[in-house]
C-alpha atoms as an extended CHARMM CRD file, in Angstrom:
* protein
*
       257  EXT
         1         1  MET       CA             96.0070000000      152.4050000000       21.8520000000  PROA      1               0.0000000000
         2         2  SER       CA             95.7190000000      155.4170000000       19.4720000000  PROA      2               0.0000000000
         3         3  PRO       CA             92.7250000000      155.1350000000       16.7470000000  PROA      3               0.0000000000
         4         4  ASN       CA             93.7710000000      153.3280000000       12.9120000000  PROA      4               0.0000000000
         5         5  PRO       CA             94.2350000000      155.3020000000       10.1190000000  PROA      5               0.0000000000
         6         6  ILE       CA             91.1200000000      154.2860000000        8.5970000000  PROA      6               0.0000000000
         7         7  ASP       CA             88.6490000000      155.3420000000       12.1260000000  PROA      7               0.0000000000
         8         8  LYS       CA             91.0820000000      158.7070000000       11.9260000000  PROA      8               0.0000000000
         9         9  PHE       CA             89.7020000000      158.7840000000        8.1520000000  PROA      9               0.0000000000
        10        10  PHE       CA             86.1880000000      158.7340000000        9.5700000000  PROA      10              0.0000000000
        11        11  THR       CA             86.4470000000      160.9230000000       12.8850000000  PROA      11              0.0000000000
        12        12  ALA       CA             87.4090000000      163.6230000000       10.5020000000  PROA      12              0.0000000000
        13        13  GLN       CA             85.1160000000      162.5120000000        7.5960000000  PROA      13              0.0000000000
        14        14  LYS       CA             82.4270000000      163.3120000000        9.8460000000  PROA      14              0.0000000000
        15        15  GLU       CA             83.2800000000      167.1060000000       11.4410000000  PROA      15              0.0000000000
        16        16  GLN       CA             83.3310000000      167.6600000000        7.6070000000  PROA      16              0.0000000000
        17        17  ASN       CA             79.9030000000      166.0390000000        6.8800000000  PROA      17              0.0000000000
        18        18  GLU       CA             78.8430000000      168.4590000000       10.1000000000  PROA      18              0.0000000000
        19        19  LYS       CA             80.2360000000      171.4550000000        8.9080000000  PROA      19              0.0000000000
        20        20  ARG       CA             78.4220000000      170.8250000000        5.4190000000  PROA      20              0.0000000000
        21        21  ARG       CA             75.2290000000      169.7820000000        6.6510000000  PROA      21              0.0000000000
        22        22  GLN       CA             75.1770000000      172.6940000000        8.6510000000  PROA      22              0.0000000000
        23        23  GLN       CA             76.3570000000      175.4520000000        5.4560000000  PROA      23              0.0000000000
        24        24  THR       CA             73.2160000000      173.8690000000        4.0040000000  PROA      24              0.0000000000
        25        25  GLN       CA             71.1070000000      174.1020000000        6.6370000000  PROA      25              0.0000000000
        26        26  ASP       CA             72.0640000000      178.4220000000        6.4570000000  PROA      26              0.0000000000
        27        27  LEU       CA             71.8200000000      178.0910000000        2.2620000000  PROA      27              0.0000000000
        28        28  TRP       CA             68.0940000000      176.8350000000        3.2940000000  PROA      28              0.0000000000
        29        29  HSD       CA             67.1010000000      179.4030000000        5.7070000000  PROA      29              0.0000000000
        30        30  HSD       CA             68.5420000000      182.1000000000        2.9540000000  PROA      30              0.0000000000
        31        31  TRP       CA             66.1290000000      180.3110000000       -0.2610000000  PROA      31              0.0000000000
        32        32  ASP       CA             63.4210000000      180.3970000000        2.3090000000  PROA      32              0.0000000000
        33        33  ALA       CA             63.5840000000      183.6510000000        3.4100000000  PROA      33              0.0000000000
        34        34  ASN       CA             64.1560000000      185.6980000000       -0.0770000000  PROA      34              0.0000000000
        35        35  GLY       CA             61.3400000000      184.1460000000       -1.9670000000  PROA      35              0.0000000000
        36        36  ARG       CA             63.1430000000      180.9360000000       -2.8670000000  PROA      36              0.0000000000
        37        37  LYS       CA             64.5730000000      181.7950000000       -5.6810000000  PROA      37              0.0000000000
        38        38  PRO       CA             65.8270000000      179.3720000000       -8.2360000000  PROA      38              0.0000000000
        39        39  GLU       CA             69.3910000000      180.7880000000       -8.2260000000  PROA      39              0.0000000000
        40        40  HSD       CA             69.3620000000      180.6130000000       -4.1790000000  PROA      40              0.0000000000
        41        41  LEU       CA             67.7910000000      176.7900000000       -4.7820000000  PROA      41              0.0000000000
        42        42  GLU       CA             71.4090000000      176.0410000000       -6.3880000000  PROA      42              0.0000000000
        43        43  PRO       CA             73.8020000000      176.0590000000       -4.0590000000  PROA      43              0.0000000000
        44        44  ILE       CA             71.5310000000      173.7060000000       -1.7940000000  PROA      44              0.0000000000
        45        45  LEU       CA             71.1460000000      171.3660000000       -4.5780000000  PROA      45              0.0000000000
        46        46  GLY       CA             75.2070000000      171.6430000000       -5.2900000000  PROA      46              0.0000000000
        47        47  ASN       CA             75.5470000000      170.5420000000       -1.5740000000  PROA      47              0.0000000000
        48        48  PHE       CA             73.4010000000      167.4200000000       -2.2080000000  PROA      48              0.0000000000
        49        49  GLN       CA             75.6080000000      166.4000000000       -5.1230000000  PROA      49              0.0000000000
        50        50  GLY       CA             77.5780000000      163.7300000000       -3.1240000000  PROA      50              0.0000000000
        51        51  LEU       CA             74.5410000000      162.3800000000       -2.2500000000  PROA      51              0.0000000000
        52        52  ILE       CA             72.3220000000      161.9360000000       -5.2490000000  PROA      52              0.0000000000
        53        53  GLN       CA             75.8210000000      160.5240000000       -7.1130000000  PROA      53              0.0000000000
        54        54  ALA       CA             75.9130000000      158.2790000000       -4.1190000000  PROA      54              0.0000000000
        55        55  LYS       CA             72.4800000000      156.8010000000       -4.4260000000  PROA      55              0.0000000000
        56        56  VAL       CA             72.5030000000      156.5050000000       -8.0010000000  PROA      56              0.0000000000
        57        57  ARG       CA             75.4770000000      154.5370000000       -7.8730000000  PROA      57              0.0000000000
        58        58  ASP       CA             74.0790000000      152.4500000000       -5.0190000000  PROA      58              0.0000000000
        59        59  TRP       CA             69.9450000000      152.1500000000       -6.3720000000  PROA      59              0.0000000000
        60        60  LYS       CA             69.9490000000      152.2400000000      -10.2570000000  PROA      60              0.0000000000
        61        61  PRO       CA             69.7720000000      148.9490000000      -12.1100000000  PROA      61              0.0000000000
        62        62  PRO       CA             71.5540000000      148.4560000000      -15.5780000000  PROA      62              0.0000000000
        63        63  SER       CA             68.3540000000      148.7970000000      -17.7110000000  PROA      63              0.0000000000
        64        64  ILE       CA             68.2670000000      152.8930000000      -16.2780000000  PROA      64              0.0000000000
        65        65  PRO       CA             70.2950000000      154.9090000000      -18.4950000000  PROA      65              0.0000000000
        66        66  GLN       CA             72.3210000000      157.7900000000      -15.6950000000  PROA      66              0.0000000000
        67        67  SER       CA             70.7130000000      160.6510000000      -16.4590000000  PROA      67              0.0000000000
        68        68  ALA       CA             67.4050000000      159.3070000000      -15.9130000000  PROA      68              0.0000000000
        69        69  PHE       CA             67.9190000000      158.1160000000      -12.9620000000  PROA      69              0.0000000000
        70        70  GLU       CA             69.9150000000      160.9900000000      -11.8730000000  PROA      70              0.0000000000
        71        71  ALA       CA             67.2870000000      163.4870000000      -12.8580000000  PROA      71              0.0000000000
        72        72  GLU       CA             64.6830000000      161.0740000000      -10.6340000000  PROA      72              0.0000000000
        73        73  VAL       CA             66.7960000000      161.2610000000       -7.8030000000  PROA      73              0.0000000000
        74        74  THR       CA             67.0420000000      165.0590000000       -8.3050000000  PROA      74              0.0000000000
        75        75  LYS       CA             63.4050000000      165.3990000000       -8.2420000000  PROA      75              0.0000000000
        76        76  HSD       CA             63.1450000000      164.1440000000       -4.9020000000  PROA      76              0.0000000000
        77        77  VAL       CA             65.6040000000      165.8380000000       -3.7950000000  PROA      77              0.0000000000
        78        78  ILE       CA             63.8990000000      169.4050000000       -5.0820000000  PROA      78              0.0000000000
        79        79  LYS       CA             60.5570000000      168.1460000000       -3.6670000000  PROA      79              0.0000000000
        80        80  SER       CA             62.3860000000      167.8850000000       -0.1330000000  PROA      80              0.0000000000
        81        81  VAL       CA             63.9890000000      170.7250000000        0.0870000000  PROA      81              0.0000000000
        82        82  GLN       CA             60.1770000000      172.8340000000       -0.7340000000  PROA      82              0.0000000000
        83        83  SER       CA             58.3660000000      170.6300000000        1.3310000000  PROA      83              0.0000000000
        84        84  TYR       CA             61.0400000000      170.9170000000        4.6000000000  PROA      84              0.0000000000
        85        85  LYS       CA             59.4430000000      172.5250000000        7.8350000000  PROA      85              0.0000000000
        86        86  PRO       CA             62.2920000000      173.1190000000       10.5150000000  PROA      86              0.0000000000
        87        87  ASP       CA             59.9210000000      173.3280000000       13.3930000000  PROA      87              0.0000000000
        88        88  LYS       CA             59.2570000000      169.7790000000       12.9970000000  PROA      88              0.0000000000
        89        89  GLY       CA             62.9170000000      169.2190000000       14.4470000000  PROA      89              0.0000000000
        90        90  ALA       CA             64.4500000000      167.4940000000       11.8130000000  PROA      90              0.0000000000
        91        91  SER       CA             67.5080000000      168.6280000000        9.8330000000  PROA      91              0.0000000000
        92        92  LEU       CA             67.3150000000      169.5020000000        6.3790000000  PROA      92              0.0000000000
        93        93  HSD       CA             69.9650000000      166.4600000000        6.0320000000  PROA      93              0.0000000000
        94        94  THR       CA             67.6700000000      163.5100000000        7.6080000000  PROA      94              0.0000000000
        95        95  HSD       CA             64.3130000000      165.4580000000        5.3830000000  PROA      95              0.0000000000
        96        96  VAL       CA             66.4710000000      165.2120000000        2.2660000000  PROA      96              0.0000000000
        97        97  ASN       CA             67.2820000000      161.4440000000        3.1890000000  PROA      97              0.0000000000
        98        98  TYR       CA             64.0430000000      160.4280000000        3.9540000000  PROA      98              0.0000000000
        99        99  GLY       CA             62.4330000000      161.9220000000        0.9570000000  PROA      99              0.0000000000
       100       100  ILE       CA             64.8090000000      160.8150000000       -1.7900000000  PROA      100             0.0000000000
       101       101  GLN       CA             64.0480000000      157.1340000000       -0.4460000000  PROA      101             0.0000000000
       102       102  LYS       CA             60.8880000000      157.6100000000       -3.1950000000  PROA      102             0.0000000000
       103       103  ALA       CA             63.2400000000      157.2540000000       -5.8860000000  PROA      103             0.0000000000
       104       104  LYS       CA             63.3970000000      153.6750000000       -5.7150000000  PROA      104             0.0000000000
       105       105  ARG       CA             59.8100000000      152.9390000000       -6.2890000000  PROA      105             0.0000000000
       106       106  PHE       CA             60.8870000000      154.5000000000       -9.4880000000  PROA      106             0.0000000000
       107       107  MET       CA             63.9600000000      151.9610000000       -9.3080000000  PROA      107             0.0000000000
       108       108  VAL       CA             61.5320000000      148.6860000000       -8.2910000000  PROA      108             0.0000000000
       109       109  GLN       CA             58.9940000000      149.5640000000      -11.3410000000  PROA      109             0.0000000000
       110       110  GLN       CA             61.7600000000      149.4850000000      -13.8830000000  PROA      110             0.0000000000
       111       111  GLN       CA             64.2880000000      147.1530000000      -12.8970000000  PROA      111             0.0000000000
       112       112  ASN       CA             64.4360000000      143.2250000000      -13.1950000000  PROA      112             0.0000000000
       113       113  MET       CA             62.1690000000      142.2700000000      -10.0440000000  PROA      113             0.0000000000
       114       114  GLY       CA             63.9700000000      138.6940000000      -10.6010000000  PROA      114             0.0000000000
       115       115  ARG       CA             67.2160000000      140.6260000000       -9.2740000000  PROA      115             0.0000000000
       116       116  MET       CA             66.0850000000      142.1260000000       -6.0340000000  PROA      116             0.0000000000
       117       117  SER       CA             62.5520000000      141.9030000000       -4.4550000000  PROA      117             0.0000000000
       118       118  GLU       CA             60.6480000000      144.7040000000       -3.6760000000  PROA      118             0.0000000000
       119       119  ASN       CA             60.6260000000      144.6820000000        0.0520000000  PROA      119             0.0000000000
       120       120  VAL       CA             64.1660000000      144.2440000000       -0.2460000000  PROA      120             0.0000000000
       121       121  ALA       CA             64.5880000000      147.2240000000       -1.9110000000  PROA      121             0.0000000000
       122       122  TYR       CA             62.7120000000      149.5430000000        0.3790000000  PROA      122             0.0000000000
       123       123  ARG       CA             64.6200000000      147.3250000000        3.2530000000  PROA      123             0.0000000000
       124       124  ILE       CA             68.0930000000      148.4990000000        2.0890000000  PROA      124             0.0000000000
       125       125  GLY       CA             67.0020000000      152.8430000000        2.8100000000  PROA      125             0.0000000000
       126       126  ASP       CA             66.2000000000      152.0180000000        6.3570000000  PROA      126             0.0000000000
       127       127  VAL       CA             69.6710000000      149.9970000000        6.5480000000  PROA      127             0.0000000000
       128       128  GLN       CA             71.3920000000      152.9240000000        4.9720000000  PROA      128             0.0000000000
       129       129  ARG       CA             70.0090000000      155.5000000000        6.6490000000  PROA      129             0.0000000000
       130       130  ALA       CA             70.2650000000      153.2960000000       10.0960000000  PROA      130             0.0000000000
       131       131  THR       CA             74.1840000000      153.2750000000        9.4070000000  PROA      131             0.0000000000
       132       132  GLU       CA             75.0310000000      156.6120000000        8.6440000000  PROA      132             0.0000000000
       133       133  THR       CA             73.1010000000      157.2860000000       11.9410000000  PROA      133             0.0000000000
       134       134  LEU       CA             74.8170000000      155.1100000000       13.9040000000  PROA      134             0.0000000000
       135       135  GLN       CA             78.4500000000      155.8460000000       12.2430000000  PROA      135             0.0000000000
       136       136  GLU       CA             78.0280000000      159.5460000000       12.9560000000  PROA      136             0.0000000000
       137       137  ASP       CA             77.1210000000      158.7310000000       16.6310000000  PROA      137             0.0000000000
       138       138  LEU       CA             79.4940000000      156.0140000000       16.9850000000  PROA      138             0.0000000000
       139       139  GLY       CA             82.7380000000      157.3680000000       14.9770000000  PROA      139             0.0000000000
       140       140  ARG       CA             83.1590000000      153.8190000000       13.4040000000  PROA      140             0.0000000000
       141       141  VAL       CA             81.1810000000      151.8400000000       11.1670000000  PROA      141             0.0000000000
       142       142  PRO       CA             78.3940000000      149.4450000000       13.1210000000  PROA      142             0.0000000000
       143       143  THR       CA             78.3280000000      145.9850000000       13.2320000000  PROA      143             0.0000000000
       144       144  HSD       CA             75.2750000000      144.4630000000       11.7360000000  PROA      144             0.0000000000
       145       145  ASP       CA             73.7580000000      143.7920000000       15.0120000000  PROA      145             0.0000000000
       146       146  GLU       CA             74.1220000000      147.1230000000       16.1290000000  PROA      146             0.0000000000
       147       147  ILE       CA             72.0850000000      148.1070000000       12.6890000000  PROA      147             0.0000000000
       148       148  ALA       CA             69.4880000000      145.5980000000       13.5580000000  PROA      148             0.0000000000
       149       149  GLN       CA             69.2640000000      146.9970000000       17.1380000000  PROA      149             0.0000000000
       150       150  TYR       CA             68.9080000000      150.5430000000       15.7750000000  PROA      150             0.0000000000
       151       151  MET       CA             66.6700000000      149.8790000000       13.1410000000  PROA      151             0.0000000000
       152       152  SER       CA             64.2390000000      147.6760000000       16.0370000000  PROA      152             0.0000000000
       153       153  ASP       CA             63.8000000000      150.2390000000       18.2000000000  PROA      153             0.0000000000
       154       154  ASN       CA             63.2450000000      153.2810000000       15.6690000000  PROA      154             0.0000000000
       155       155  ASN       CA             60.7330000000      151.0910000000       13.4590000000  PROA      155             0.0000000000
       156       156  PRO       CA             57.0870000000      152.5510000000       14.3080000000  PROA      156             0.0000000000
       157       157  ARG       CA             55.1780000000      149.1440000000       13.8300000000  PROA      157             0.0000000000
       158       158  GLY       CA             57.4720000000      147.0990000000       15.9730000000  PROA      158             0.0000000000
       159       159  HSD       CA             59.2640000000      145.1770000000       14.0820000000  PROA      159             0.0000000000
       160       160  VAL       CA             62.2360000000      143.6960000000       15.4740000000  PROA      160             0.0000000000
       161       161  PHE       CA             64.9790000000      143.3280000000       12.7300000000  PROA      161             0.0000000000
       162       162  THR       CA             68.3570000000      140.7060000000       12.7040000000  PROA      162             0.0000000000
       163       163  PRO       CA             71.6010000000      140.6090000000       12.1440000000  PROA      163             0.0000000000
       164       164  LYS       CA             70.9300000000      138.1440000000        9.8080000000  PROA      164             0.0000000000
       165       165  GLN       CA             68.2170000000      140.1720000000        7.8750000000  PROA      165             0.0000000000
       166       166  VAL       CA             70.5480000000      143.3770000000        7.7030000000  PROA      166             0.0000000000
       167       167  ARG       CA             73.0070000000      140.7710000000        6.1660000000  PROA      167             0.0000000000
       168       168  THR       CA             70.5180000000      139.7660000000        3.5780000000  PROA      168             0.0000000000
       169       169  ILE       CA             69.6270000000      143.5740000000        2.7750000000  PROA      169             0.0000000000
       170       170  LEU       CA             72.9000000000      144.1650000000        2.1450000000  PROA      170             0.0000000000
       171       171  SER       CA             74.0550000000      141.6040000000       -0.0550000000  PROA      171             0.0000000000
       172       172  SER       CA             70.8030000000      142.3890000000       -2.2470000000  PROA      172             0.0000000000
       173       173  GLN       CA             72.2660000000      145.5370000000       -2.8970000000  PROA      173             0.0000000000
       174       174  ARG       CA             76.0600000000      144.5150000000       -3.0250000000  PROA      174             0.0000000000
       175       175  ARG       CA             78.0810000000      141.3460000000       -3.9240000000  PROA      175             0.0000000000
       176       176  ASP       CA             80.3190000000      140.2970000000       -0.7100000000  PROA      176             0.0000000000
       177       177  ILE       CA             84.0770000000      140.9230000000       -2.1960000000  PROA      177             0.0000000000
       178       178  PRO       CA             84.8700000000      137.0040000000       -2.4450000000  PROA      178             0.0000000000
       179       179  SER       CA             88.7010000000      136.9190000000       -1.8950000000  PROA      179             0.0000000000
       180       180  THR       CA             89.6120000000      135.6250000000       -5.3750000000  PROA      180             0.0000000000
       181       181  ALA       CA             89.3470000000      139.3720000000       -6.5710000000  PROA      181             0.0000000000
       182       182  TRP       CA             92.8330000000      139.8240000000       -4.1970000000  PROA      182             0.0000000000
       183       183  GLU       CA             93.6340000000      137.0300000000       -6.8080000000  PROA      183             0.0000000000
       184       184  SER       CA             93.5310000000      140.0400000000       -9.9100000000  PROA      184             0.0000000000
       185       185  ASP       CA             91.8110000000      143.3070000000      -10.0540000000  PROA      185             0.0000000000
       186       186  PRO       CA             90.5120000000      144.0150000000       -6.0260000000  PROA      186             0.0000000000
       187       187  ILE       CA             89.4460000000      147.5550000000       -6.9770000000  PROA      187             0.0000000000
       188       188  HSD       CA             87.6530000000      146.4650000000       -9.7680000000  PROA      188             0.0000000000
       189       189  ASN       CA             84.1960000000      148.5170000000       -9.9080000000  PROA      189             0.0000000000
       190       190  GLN       CA             84.8090000000      149.9370000000       -6.2720000000  PROA      190             0.0000000000
       191       191  SER       CA             82.9910000000      153.0040000000       -5.2010000000  PROA      191             0.0000000000
       192       192  ASN       CA             85.0210000000      156.3740000000       -4.1130000000  PROA      192             0.0000000000
       193       193  ARG       CA             84.5180000000      155.1090000000        0.0780000000  PROA      193             0.0000000000
       194       194  GLU       CA             86.2750000000      152.1330000000       -1.0660000000  PROA      194             0.0000000000
       195       195  LEU       CA             89.1550000000      153.4580000000       -2.8170000000  PROA      195             0.0000000000
       196       196  GLU       CA             89.6900000000      155.8790000000        0.1430000000  PROA      196             0.0000000000
       197       197  ILE       CA             90.0520000000      153.4980000000        2.6030000000  PROA      197             0.0000000000
       198       198  LEU       CA             92.2450000000      151.0240000000        0.6680000000  PROA      198             0.0000000000
       199       199  PRO       CA             95.5410000000      153.3960000000        0.9940000000  PROA      199             0.0000000000
       200       200  LEU       CA             94.2630000000      153.6480000000        4.7840000000  PROA      200             0.0000000000
       201       201  LEU       CA             94.1590000000      149.6460000000        5.1740000000  PROA      201             0.0000000000
       202       202  ARG       CA             97.9040000000      148.7200000000        5.1820000000  PROA      202             0.0000000000
       203       203  ASP       CA             98.0340000000      150.2810000000        8.5230000000  PROA      203             0.0000000000
       204       204  THR       CA             96.1810000000      147.9990000000        9.8410000000  PROA      204             0.0000000000
       205       205  LEU       CA             97.4830000000      144.8100000000        8.7260000000  PROA      205             0.0000000000
       206       206  THR       CA             99.6510000000      142.5320000000       10.1220000000  PROA      206             0.0000000000
       207       207  PRO       CA            103.1760000000      142.6380000000        8.9420000000  PROA      207             0.0000000000
       208       208  GLN       CA            102.5640000000      139.4080000000        6.6750000000  PROA      208             0.0000000000
       209       209  GLU       CA             99.3040000000      140.9850000000        5.6180000000  PROA      209             0.0000000000
       210       210  ALA       CA            101.1280000000      143.7280000000        4.5530000000  PROA      210             0.0000000000
       211       211  MET       CA            103.9840000000      141.8520000000        2.5940000000  PROA      211             0.0000000000
       212       212  VAL       CA            101.0950000000      140.4620000000        0.6620000000  PROA      212             0.0000000000
       213       213  PHE       CA             99.2410000000      143.6400000000        0.3200000000  PROA      213             0.0000000000
       214       214  ASP       CA            102.6620000000      145.3500000000       -1.1820000000  PROA      214             0.0000000000
       215       215  HSD       CA            102.5900000000      142.6740000000       -4.2060000000  PROA      215             0.0000000000
       216       216  ILE       CA             99.1250000000      142.9100000000       -4.6130000000  PROA      216             0.0000000000
       217       217  TYR       CA             99.1100000000      146.6680000000       -5.7010000000  PROA      217             0.0000000000
       218       218  GLY       CA            103.0530000000      147.4230000000       -6.0500000000  PROA      218             0.0000000000
       219       219  HSD       CA            102.8880000000      148.8650000000       -2.5410000000  PROA      219             0.0000000000
       220       220  ASN       CA            106.0860000000      150.8500000000       -2.0490000000  PROA      220             0.0000000000
       221       221  GLY       CA            107.8460000000      149.9540000000       -5.1710000000  PROA      221             0.0000000000
       222       222  VAL       CA            107.4180000000      146.1980000000       -5.2480000000  PROA      222             0.0000000000
       223       223  PRO       CA            106.3830000000      144.1190000000       -7.8180000000  PROA      223             0.0000000000
       224       224  VAL       CA            102.5870000000      143.1720000000       -8.4360000000  PROA      224             0.0000000000
       225       225  ILE       CA            102.6560000000      139.3450000000       -8.4420000000  PROA      225             0.0000000000
       226       226  LYS       CA             99.1810000000      138.3980000000       -8.6110000000  PROA      226             0.0000000000
       227       227  ASN       CA             99.3190000000      134.9940000000       -8.9190000000  PROA      227             0.0000000000
       228       228  SER       CA             99.2910000000      132.6490000000       -5.2260000000  PROA      228             0.0000000000
       229       229  GLY       CA            101.6490000000      130.1320000000       -6.2130000000  PROA      229             0.0000000000
       230       230  GLU       CA            104.5490000000      132.8440000000       -7.5400000000  PROA      230             0.0000000000
       231       231  MET       CA            104.0050000000      135.0020000000       -4.5930000000  PROA      231             0.0000000000
       232       232  ALA       CA            103.8080000000      132.0820000000       -2.3710000000  PROA      232             0.0000000000
       233       233  ARG       CA            107.7660000000      131.7520000000       -3.7300000000  PROA      233             0.0000000000
       234       234  ARG       CA            108.6800000000      135.2600000000       -3.5400000000  PROA      234             0.0000000000
       235       235  LEU       CA            107.6440000000      135.1580000000        0.3640000000  PROA      235             0.0000000000
       236       236  GLY       CA            108.9090000000      131.7620000000        1.7440000000  PROA      236             0.0000000000
       237       237  MET       CA            105.4910000000      130.5980000000        2.4540000000  PROA      237             0.0000000000
       238       238  SER       CA            102.7890000000      127.9450000000        1.0290000000  PROA      238             0.0000000000
       239       239  GLN       CA            100.4670000000      128.8860000000       -0.9170000000  PROA      239             0.0000000000
       240       240  SER       CA             97.8270000000      127.9760000000        1.2550000000  PROA      240             0.0000000000
       241       241  LYS       CA             99.1420000000      130.4120000000        3.9750000000  PROA      241             0.0000000000
       242       242  ILE       CA             98.9290000000      133.1030000000        0.9190000000  PROA      242             0.0000000000
       243       243  SER       CA             95.4470000000      132.3220000000        0.4880000000  PROA      243             0.0000000000
       244       244  ARG       CA             94.5380000000      132.6120000000        4.1500000000  PROA      244             0.0000000000
       245       245  ILE       CA             96.6250000000      135.9000000000        4.0650000000  PROA      245             0.0000000000
       246       246  ARG       CA             94.0630000000      137.2840000000        1.2310000000  PROA      246             0.0000000000
       247       247  THR       CA             90.7480000000      135.9120000000        2.9800000000  PROA      247             0.0000000000
       248       248  SER       CA             92.0470000000      138.1950000000        5.9430000000  PROA      248             0.0000000000
       249       249  ILE       CA             93.1250000000      141.1930000000        4.0090000000  PROA      249             0.0000000000
       250       250  ALA       CA             89.5050000000      141.0660000000        2.5880000000  PROA      250             0.0000000000
       251       251  ALA       CA             87.7690000000      140.5720000000        5.7210000000  PROA      251             0.0000000000
       252       252  LYS       CA             89.3890000000      143.8490000000        7.2920000000  PROA      252             0.0000000000
       253       253  TYR       CA             88.5260000000      145.5330000000        4.5880000000  PROA      253             0.0000000000
       254       254  LYS       CA             84.9600000000      144.5000000000        3.9340000000  PROA      254             0.0000000000
       255       255  GLN       CA             84.1180000000      145.3980000000        7.8850000000  PROA      255             0.0000000000
       256       256  TYR       CA             84.9860000000      149.2320000000        6.6230000000  PROA      256             0.0000000000
       257       257  LEU       CA             82.5790000000      149.0280000000        3.9540000000  PROA      257             0.0000000000
């Protein structure tokens, strides 16, 4: 069976990321071999802008100004670039991903501690690194079980993680998408990654799911219908069935996040 469009997207994205990482590695060697001049550092930081913006989006508490938190994350990227030693075996990207986690200390100090415990805040970084590594190796989004197993196998203190812990950590970072989100504004507050996945989602749906999806988004020129009762009448289904289909679409959507 041929891969679905979302899997194809992740494969192409993986290849593109690998090329960018190699380019960044080459830029680092050029910077290091030519006196570590600021003008040679700028292209390296440019290649890490996507990572910086992703961490700002995922980690920044509402109480911290965007510019202040972005500066904090950028500071740790620069420090990681400066401290990188290629003879240690790790890639520059891996080293920066490790060093950038220190920005979360600033986050924890500044945010309302009632919203997320310090322990959970730090574990989010572990889950993110495990997810990124597994996604590259598997060519797809890893399951909670796979993330938990990877974290357990690579924990220097021998701590064993469970899928339930992974789910708890992820839910602390990002609220689950409720099925009611598909009733009104399903793309509210979505990240760039989510918006990239959304257009590809339709080809993974069943015919009935695709019909509901089309009316949620006005796909293929069909009218947008946000009310379940109205959609049920339009499609000749019961309202409860429309609700189940919405939930099914949401579940398929979340498995790729």
